[in-house]
N, C-alpha and C positions, 0 to 999 in steps of 0.2 A: 239292211242298210241301203241307202240310195246309191245307185250306180254312179251318179255324178260325184257324190262325195268320195266314193272309192277311187275314182280316177284322180281327183284332186290329191288324195292321200298318197297314191303311188307316185304322182308327179313330184310331190314335196319330198318323198323319200329319195327319189332319183337325184334331185338337186342337192340334197344333203350329203349323199354319198359322193357326189361329184366334186364338191368343194373341200379341199384339204384343211385340216385343223392346224393352227399355229400354237405350239406349246412353249411357253416361256420357262427356261431353265433357271432354277434358283442359283444365285451366286454362292460359291463356297465361302465359309467364314474365313477371315484372315488368319494366317498362322501366328503362333505365339511370338516367333522371332521377328515378324513384321511389326507387331505391336510394340515389341521392345525397342526396335529400331526407331519407330516414330517417337517414342517417349525419350529416347536418348538424343535424337536429333532435334528436340524441341528448341534448345537454345545452346549457346556456347558453353564449354566446360568451365567450371569455377576456377578462378585464379588462386593458387595457394598463397600467394604473397599479397592478396588483396587486403589483409588485415592492417598492413602498414599505412594504407590510405584512410583507414577508419579512425577518426579522431576520438570517438567515444568508446572504442573497445577497451576492455580492461587490460588485454595483453599489450596494446599499444601504450596505454597510460603507464603501466609498470615498467615498460621498456624505456620510456622517457625518464622516469624517476631513477632507474638504475644507472642510466648514462649520466645524470646529474650528480649522483652520489660519487661515482668513479671520478668525475672531473673535479669535484670539490676535494676529494682525497688527494688527487695528484697535485693540484695547485698548493695544498697545504704542505705536502712533502717537499715542494720546490721552494717553500719559504713565503708564499703569498698568503697572508693570514687576514687580509682585509675582507669584510663581508661584501656580498654582491646582491643586487636586486634580482627579481625573477626574470626581468627582461635581459639583464646582463648575463645571467646564467644560461638562458636559452640561446642568446647570441653566441656565447663562447662554446656551447655544445652543438651549434649548427642545428637548432631545433625551433627556429622561428615560425615554422609552419604549424606548430601546435595550436589547436583551436582554443576558443575561450573557455569551453568546458574543462579541458585539460588544465589550463592555467588556474582556473578556479579551484579545481581539485588539488593541485599542487600547493596553492596558497593556504587553503582551509584545512586540508587533511594530511596530505602526503608528507610535505616537508616539516610541519610542526610536530608530527608524531613519529618522525624517523629518528632513531637513536644516533645516527651518524651526522645529523645536521643540527646546527644551533642557530636560533633566530635572534637577531639583534636589530631592534627598531625597524621591523619590516624588511630587513635584509638577512641574508643567510650565509653561514660559514660552516666549515667542517668541524665536527666535534670529535676530537681524538679520545681514545680510551684512557690515555695517561696525561696528566697535566705537566708535560715537559716541553720546553722550547729550545733549550740549548744544553751545552755540556754541564754547566753548573746545576741546573734544575734536575737533570737526569742523575747526576752523582748524589745530589741531596735526597732524591727519592729512593735510590738504592740503599743509601745509608740508613734512612728511616725504616725501610723494610727490614734491614738487618738488625737494628736495635729493637724493634718491636716484635721480632720473631715471625714476620710474615713470609720469610723466604725470599725467593727471587722473583724476577719479572720476565714474562715471555718476550723473546726477541721480536716476535711478530707484532706485539703491541707497541714495542719501542719503535720499530720501523714504520708503523702506521701513524705514530704520534709525533715523532721527532723529525723536524726538517733537516735535510742533508744528513741522514742517519749514518751512512757509511763513513763519512768523514769524521763525525763525532765519535763513533765507536773505535776508530783507529787511535784517536787521542786518548781514550779511556782504557786502552788495552791492558795497561799495567795495573789498573785500579779495579778491575772487575774479574770475575771468574765465569767461565762458560761451561755449563753442564748440559749434556745431551740427555733428554728424557727418553727412557726406554719404551714407554707406551706408544708414543706417536712420533719419536725422533725429532722433537722440537727442542730448540736451545732455550735454556733458562739462564738469565744473567743475574749473578749475585755480586754483592759488594765485597771486595777483597780487603778484609780487615787485617792489616799487617801486624797489628799489635798482639794478635793471638798466635802468631807463628812460633813454633818451637820444634826442635829436631826430634824425630821419632826413628828408632832403630828399624832397620829393614826387616828384622825377624818379626817384630810386632806388626809391621805393615803387611807382611805376607800372611800372618795369622788372621788379621782383620779382613783381608780380601778373600781368603779361602773359606772363612766361616759364613755360612748362609743361615739366616734366621727367618727366611720368608715363610709365612704361614705358621710360625711357632708362637705359642703364648709364653708368659713368664714362667709358668710351672715346667713347661717342656725345656726351656732354656736352662733353668736351674738344675733339672735332672741331668741334662747333657753335661753341664759343667762338673757336677758331682762325679759322674762316670769318668771324666777325664782327670780327676784328682784336683780340681780347682774349686775352691770354696767360693760360693757366690756371696755377694754382698747382702747382708740381712738388714732389715730395718731396725735401727738402734733407738729410735725415738720412743716416747711413751705410747703404750698401746691404749687406744681409746676403746672402752667397752661399748658395745652397741646398746643404745637406749631401748629398753623394753617398754612397750606400751602396756599400761595398766589395763587389765581387763575387768570390767565391772561384773560383779557377780549378781545374778538375778536372785534377790531375796524373796523367798516364798513366805507370804504372810500366813500366820497360824489362823486356822478357821475357828471362829468363835461360835460356840454352841449356845444358841439362844432358846429359851423356853417358849412354849406357845402361850405368850402373854395374852393374846387376843381371845383365848379360851378360858380365862380365869373365872368368869361368871358361870361357866358350865361345870367346871371340875368340882368334885365332891370328895371329902376325906372319909375313907372307910377304915380308918385306924380305930380299933376297938379298945386299945389299951388306954 
């Protein structure tokens, strides 16, 4: 190799070793917690009560409807039975901020299909479960239930249907009977028919109250009475025999033996007599 080239190479190597190298360090990846903090701090936390300002939300709409039904029921119980328009209802329930979509839903779907609301010429009124308005109509209803064997009427239905119910029930206290239902502890109101009142000895009353027939059938009751030496009442009317259905017998047709008539031209008679 040429000496001049060797000198240039050595000089280049000296300069290269003399200049320090700058090494760029790679930045460490962000921790998981930092990423989570950035995601969390993206925006303000959601307001749990924000649904109240949403006029189109289903929860808001049904809240408006429930408030309307409660108000219509209360005003009916207070004796106000005249119908109201949708604007008057929203005004009385302090819900004038309801949007047009909610009003349209109330007029077309919610109020007409609600069993507690009755529509009269574009206006709305409360629809009670019982057709009673005063003392006379309630007494007439209880008397009809008694005559037709329908039993009593729930006190809850009377309170929901009858305006000023407590005052009317005090007036009817001597003409009704209150029975507590054991299943749900609700009061049942019956008509007190004084024409069937008759004295019953205490001995029979005690026997009636102490005898339990829950879950027993007629045969079990009859067997119990026989063991106690009491003859049970038997049916003395004419016994009707059960009608028997006539069963059709499948008649088997006799098989008819037919000769081989189609072979008549081939048959020959071998009788020699």
